[in-house]
N, C-alpha and C positions, 0 to 999 in steps of 0.2 A: 615427770620434771616440768616445772613452770617456763614460760616463755623467756623471762627475764633471766632465770638460771641458764637457759641455753645460750642466750646471747652473751651473757657474761663469760661462760666456758669458750664460745667462739672467739670473743674479744682477746681473752688471754691466749688462746691458741694462736691467734693472728700475730700478737705482739711477740710471742715466742719465735714463731717463724721469721718475722722481719729482723729479730735480733740475731738470727743465723745468717739470713741474706744479706743484712746490712748491719753488722755488729756495732755496738757503741765503742767509739774510740776516745780514749783519753786525750784531750787536747793539749795537755802539757808533755807527757812522755810519748804519746802515739801508740801505746798498748792497748789490746783489746780488754774491755772492762768486763769483769765476771759478775754473776748474780750479786744483788745487794749494793753494787756500786752505781752511783749516780752523777753523771756529767763531769766529775774528776774523780780518778781512781783513789783508793785507800792510801796507796804508797806515796802519791804526789800530795794528797791533803796532809799526810805525816810530815813530809819533809818541805812543805811550803815555807817560804821566808817570812813567817808571822812577825809584825813588829811588837806584838803583845802590849803596846802603849796604851790601849784602851782599858787595860787594867789598873792603870795608875793615874793619880790626880797629879796635876802639875808637871805633866810629861814633857818630853822634848818637843812635841807638836803645839802642845798649849803655850809652851815658852815662846814658840815663834811669833804668837800674836800679842804677848804681853806689852802693854804701853802703846800699842797701835790701835787695836779695836777689842772691845770687851767680847771674850769668848768664855762660855761657860765650861765646856769640854771639846776636846779635838783629838782625832787619832787618824791614822791610816791602817789599813788591814795588812798589807803585804809590802815588803821592801822591794823597791825596783833595782834589781841586781843586774847590772849590765851582762850580756852574754848568757844569761839564763833562759830556759824554756819559758818562764813566767814572763820575762820581757816580751816575747813574741806574742804570748797570749793577751798582754794588755794592749799591744799595738793592733792586733787583729781585732780586739774588742772596740778600739778607737775608731778604726777606719773601714772595717768590713762587714758592719751592720749585723754584729751577732746579737741581736736583741735578746733571744732566749737565754742565751749564755750570759750576758749581762744582768739579766734578771735573776738568774740562778747564783751568780756571784754576789748579788745584793742580798738574796736569801741567806746564803752561807755567812756573810758578813754579820748580818742581823741576829743570826743564831749566837755568834760569838759575843756580839755586844749585849745580847739579852742575858747573858750569864753573869754580867756585872750590873753596876748601877748607871752605866754610861748613858743610857737613854732615859733615865728617871726625869719626869717632867716634860720631856719633848713631846709635843702635841701637833706637830706640823713638819712635813718634809718638804724642802726646796731644792730641787736640782739646780746646778748652775747651768743657764741657758746658754744655746749656741745662737749665733747671728743666723738669719733665715737662709742667707745664701749658703752657708757652710753645712747647715742642716740638710738643704736641699741637694746639695752635692754629695754628702755622706749618706743620705738616705734616712738618718735618724740621729737623735742625741744619747749617746751612750749613758750619761749621767742620769737621763731620766729613767732608763730602764734599771740601772742599779738602784735608783731611788724607789722604783716600783716594786724591786724585789724586797728591799727593807721594809716597804709598806706593807706588802703581802704578809710577811713573816710577823710583824708587829701590830697590824692594824692601825698604825699611825698614817692618817691620810697625808696624801701628797698635793701640793699646790703648783700647779704648772703655768699659771696665767699671771700672777701678781707681778713678776720680774720680766724683763725683757732684755736682751742684749741689743743695744743700739749702733755699735760699731763693729765692723769686720776686721778687727785687729790681727795681726800675724799670730799663728799658734806660738804659745810660749816655748814649745820645743825648739822653735827655730829663731829664738831671740837669745842674745847674750845675757848672761845672768844680771849684769849691771843695768841692763835696759829694760828689764821685765816690769818694773814699776810704772815707767813711762807708758809701756805698752798696753796696760790695763787701766789707765786712769780714765774715768768717765766713760767706761764702755757698757754700764749697766744703766737701766731706769726702772724704778718702781712704779708701775702704773696702777696698781691696785693696793695701796698701803692697808685699806681697811681689812683686808684678807689676812694680812700678816700681824697687824697690831694686837698686842696683848698675848702673844703666843711666844712659846719656846720652839724655835726653828732649828731644825737639823738641816744645815746647807751639805749637799751631797755632790761630789765631783770625782773624776776618775783618777787623777794623778797630782800629789802635792809636791811643789818643788820649792820655790821661795815663799809660797804663800800670797803672792802678790794678787792673783785673781780672786782668791776667797776675801782677802781684805778689802778689796775694792767692791765686792758685791755686799759684804757685810757692813761696811761703812754707808753705803746707799740705803740698805734696808733699815739701819739704825737711825740715820737722819730722816727717812720718810716716815717712820714710825715715832719721831720725836723722842727716842729713847725707850719707848714703852714696848720692848721686845728683848727676848733672850736669845742668844745664838750659839749652837754647838756646830762643830764640823765632823764630817766622816768622809774619808777618801778611800778609794780601793787600794791606792798605792801610794809610795812616798820614795823620793830619791835619797838613797843612802849618802850620796855625795853632798848634797845641800845641807844634810843634818849631821855631817861629820862622823857618820857611824862606819866603822871598819867591816 
């Protein structure tokens, strides 16, 4: 038996032993996952609160941007359902530096998007940036890892350097709905427009509520590129309340 074959068997044996000693736990339901399940169990995947809006053109998310900023396509992956286990997952992903989990969620989302024409023409991914102090405090930017997961699955490159957040505005989750537009005005700066010009950009964020943050960023990008850019939007979750969905 070759040395590489022995190493492979030993590696698989070690993985099996570790799965017994430290079993994989589904972060949604808390149950031990069985063979073939990866990062979220099959049952939770089947019961996830999918929006399904990426399958539809002129969907409710795209309509949110009509007449405000030109958007080609827009969708969220999951509904933000108050009191559900999925809300806790999204909260943990946002504040507890779950980089691997965020990337896996991005890959899962990308797999769903790739079954449709949603990503047709998209050739660059831009995650919504965090202000440097907030990034330092949290330890990472969850939107960057969601974007990285989408990039890994689709091979569409990410651009992390062209856009900068220049204001440490309060989190939108802590601002009243009517004040959210003022809260995100002029908080972004495009410092390398040449990296964005003539591209179809997919802006990636974690949660979509009023859409104010996305609109602020998309407006800055469009202005900096003198209109020579196309923009689509993909967020991990969206607020049911904000979109009037029961």
